[in-house]
N, C-alpha and C positions, 0 to 999 in steps of 0.2 A: 532472389523473394518478393511474395506480396505477401503481406503485413497486415492483419487488422488488428487494431489492440485498441478494448476497449476503455472505458475508461479515466482516455489518459490525458485527460485536462487535470487531472490530481496531481499526489505529492508524490508517486511513487511511478506513475502513468507516467508522467509530462517527462520524469529522472530517467524511464525508459526505450522513450521513443527518442530521445535526446541522443544516449550512448549507441541508440541503433543508427540512428542517419550517423554516427558519426562513426560510427566499424565500420560499417555499409554505408555508405553510402550510394552505391549501385540498389539498395532495398524498393521494395513500393512500398510504406505507409502508409493505413487508413488508417486515420483515432479517429472511432465513434466514441460522442459520450457525451450527456445530455447536457450536459451546463448548467447543472444542482450548485448547492452554494459550495461541495468543496471541488466545483470545479471551474477553475479559472483559466480562459484563455490569454491567459498574461505568461501562466508560467510556459508555455512554446511561441510565443510569439518572438524568439528568438530564430525558429523557426517554420518558418509561418510561411516563405517566401521557399524553401525546400523541393528543389523539380521533383525528388521522392514521397513528397508532401504532402497530404491529403488531410479536410476532418470534414465529415456528414456529421449531422443533430441524430440523433435517434434516441434510444428508451431499447434499451436489451430487452427489456421484458415485454419487446411490441415484437410479434416475429416479419410483419412488408416494414421496420427499420428496417434491420439485422437484413434482410433479403436487400433492399437498398446496400446497402451501403461495400455488400458482395456482391455487386457485379462488374462485373468484368475478375469474378472470381480467386481467391487467397490458397496460396498454398499454410496457411497457420493463420489463428483467432487468438492470440493472448491474451486474456483474461482479470486481468483488475475494476471494476467498475465493480462496487459494493456501495453497501448503506456501511461503515466501519465505523464510530464509535459509542462504545461501551454505553458511556452515558445519556446518548439520544435513544439508542433500542432498552435504556430501561425506561422514559421517558414514554415512546411509545415504538410498539418492536414490531405489527406489521410491515412498512416500510421497508424493512430487513429480511422481514420472507420476499415480501415480493420483489425487488430486485437482489436478494442474494440466492433465495434459495429458486420462484419463479425463470428471474431471470438467468437464471442458470443451464436450468431446463433450456433457454430458449435458443441459447450460444449450443448447446450442445447439437439440439434439429438444426439449428444454422450450417452447423461446419459439417450433418452427417446433409444433408440436402447439396451445398457444394463440393460431395464430392467424395465426403471425407475429412477433408483436410486436416492436419494436425490441431491441438485444444490442452490450451499450457496455462490450467485456472487454479486462479492467482489467491492462497488464501494464508493462513492464519493460523499458532503457532496455538494458540487463545484459543483453538477447536480441543485443545490437549485435557484443561482443566487445570489443579493446580496442582502444583508441586511440594510435595514437602523442605524445610532449611535441609535434607540433610540424604533428601531423594538426587536419585541420578537424573540424568537431563533425559527431556523425553526423545524419546524415538521413533522413525515411522513407525514401529510395531506398536506401539503406544495403545489403549483402547483412546477408545476418544469419548469426555468425558463433559461434556459443556457447561460454560457455569450460566453468562449472561448471556439477554436475545439472538446479540448479534452474535456468541459465539457460537448459539445454538446453531442460526445460521448459514455461517461458513460450512459446519459441520454436517451440517444437509445437503449445503451443495457438492462437496468434497462427495461424500454417499453419492449421491447421482453422476457425480464425472467419471467416479470408478464403475460403478454401475454400468456406466454406459460404455463403456471401455470394456469389460465384462464378456455383457449381455449384445453389442455388435459389433466386440471387435472394433473400437472405435481408436484413432487413434488421442488418447487423449495422458499429460500427463497435470500432476498434483503437485502443487509446489508451498511453503508451509515455512513462515519468516515467524522470529523475533523480532520486536521492539523495534522498525528503523527510525532515523533519526537524519535530516542533512537539509539542501538548502529547497525553500515550496511549500514548506509541509504547511499545513491548515494548524494558528495560531489557537486552535481547542486543546489540541494533544501538549501535553505538560513540552519538553522541550523546548518550542514551538514560546510556546504560552508563559515561560519564566521566561526567556529573552526577550522577547515585548514586555513584557511586562516593568520589567528590572527596569531599561531604558528607557520607557516612560515613567519609571519612577513609583508605582504601583505595589499593592501587596505581591505575594509572592505564596499563591495556597496550596497547602502542601493535606492530600489526605489524607486524615488517621495520621498514624503514629508520623506514618514516610517510610514504612521498613517494609514496602511492599516489593518485590526483589523484581528485577526482568532482563532477558536477555537485549543488548540492544549490537546490533546492527547497520553501519552507514546506507545508508535508503542505497547509491551508486556499489555497496561490494552483495546489495537485495537485487540487483538489480543485471547485475556481472549473472547474479547465479542465477538466477531465471531467463538471461538471452544462455547461458551455457544449461541450461533447463532444453531449453525449444530448440537449439542444436543438437545437441545429444546425450541428452535422457529418453531413458526404453518410456516404451507404450503403457500406459495402466500401473508406474510405477508412481511412487508417493516420494519427494524432496523437501528432505530438511534446513533451511538455509538457519545458523547466526552465527555469534564474534567470540562466544565461550569469554562474553563480558558484563558477566550480574555484575548490577548497581540495582543499590535502594534510591528510589526513588528524591528521600532525603541528603543522599552523599552528589546526586548528582544535581539536584537545586544550588549546592553548596559552591558547588563547583560550579557553575554559572555565574551564584552567586564573586564567588572571591574571578570572573574571569571578564564580567565585567564592572568589579569596580563598587555595588551597591551593596550599602547597608544590612551586614545582620539580620537590621532585626524585623525588613519589609517579609519575612518571611512568615505567614500562619499557618498554625498545624488548623483546619476544621473539617464535618462531620463527614466521615468516611461514608463510601456513597457502599449498594444495598452489596452484599457478597461480592466484594473486594476481594479477586485470589491473591493469595497473598508471593508464591515465586510463579517463574515460570525460567524455562532453560532451555532448550532443542539441543540435543548431538546434531553436530553439520557431518559428522566420517562416513558417509551415506555418498554424499553429493563431495565432497571434497576424492576419496577414493571415485567415485564411477563417475563422475564433474570434469575432475583437473580444476577442483575451483578451488577458490579460500580466500577468505577477506582481505582484504591488503590496509584497512586502517586501522588502528588501538583507539580504543574508543577516547584517548586523552588529545590525537589528535586529531577526530572529527568532531567531534567536542567544542575543541578551539577551532574548527571550519568551519564551522555549522555557526553558533555566536559571531563567528566574523562577517559569515555571510550575512546575514540578521540585521549588519551594526551598519553594513553598508550595502542595504536595499530595502532603507526604509521605507521607502514611496511602497515598495508591495504588497510589507503588512501593514501597513497601516491604512491604505485603501480595501483591503481584507475585515484588520478588522472594525471599520469604520460602515463597512455592507457598497463604498462608493462603487465600487471594483465590476459589482453583478451586470449596475447597465452599461456603466461605460463599455468595459471590455467587449460584452456579450455583443453591444452597437457597435464595437470594430472589427471585429472578428467577422456579422453577417459579412460589413462591406469589406472587406478583404481578401475571409477565402472563400475559393468558389463550391 
């Protein structure tokens, strides 16, 4: 298979590329990434020499860039490229609209121009809005009701992807996943921020009362789901991926305190962010039934592995947190990847 993966220098995209090349070493994978703040070439340094891998720098909102990446053809596009941090979307919504909405349209149009190759559009459970404490988890039939500018931009992209499937008969599959965690996650997100701050002896800031609940899934389990959707998903369908592992933020932080051995007094409650949804959870039954997919890791096992990874890869996250990764690794990549 000839596969184009957008946003593959990010957290989930890089884990997906590594999984694909491990499971399908005969596939040709093109990594198409703009190398923004969250795109770190160090995330895929270990596969940069793989015979089936190439890198093309470009912007998904630019059709000419996409056309260049698709030279030689493609059997499928997996679209991970997105602005994804809710806090940043609250500060400035326009970049989220450009990348997540306009960029998705360009990906869909580029796929049509390339002969109608399959598009797997990777989305989020945040498009559904918030759940009450006793509500059943979201299903694929739950109406979209986004709260943040980030979630609204992803909801718009989802609607466009499914509209292209219905209007043009395009081969499009949409996936929506609960909160991810694991190796190579940018340390602005909850779990890597808490782990790295704990290692540094810094405060562990928790929004509000910390009782916001999320369903947590290890990134490897999510990537396995996306791969299953690519290989076996039905065109025009949506698949939810979750691990049935609902946890409150404060409980996760408390567990990280134990795993890292720092003082509980480092936990600090800070002002909550605007319109902070209290609970998300998805029902993955459809993906389990139709794709033969199931998460392989318990949250307890996955969190312990994740803490261990960050402790053992301190050089990676310190370079991210101090910003030095941007110039050094961009230069490294331009010199070594054709």
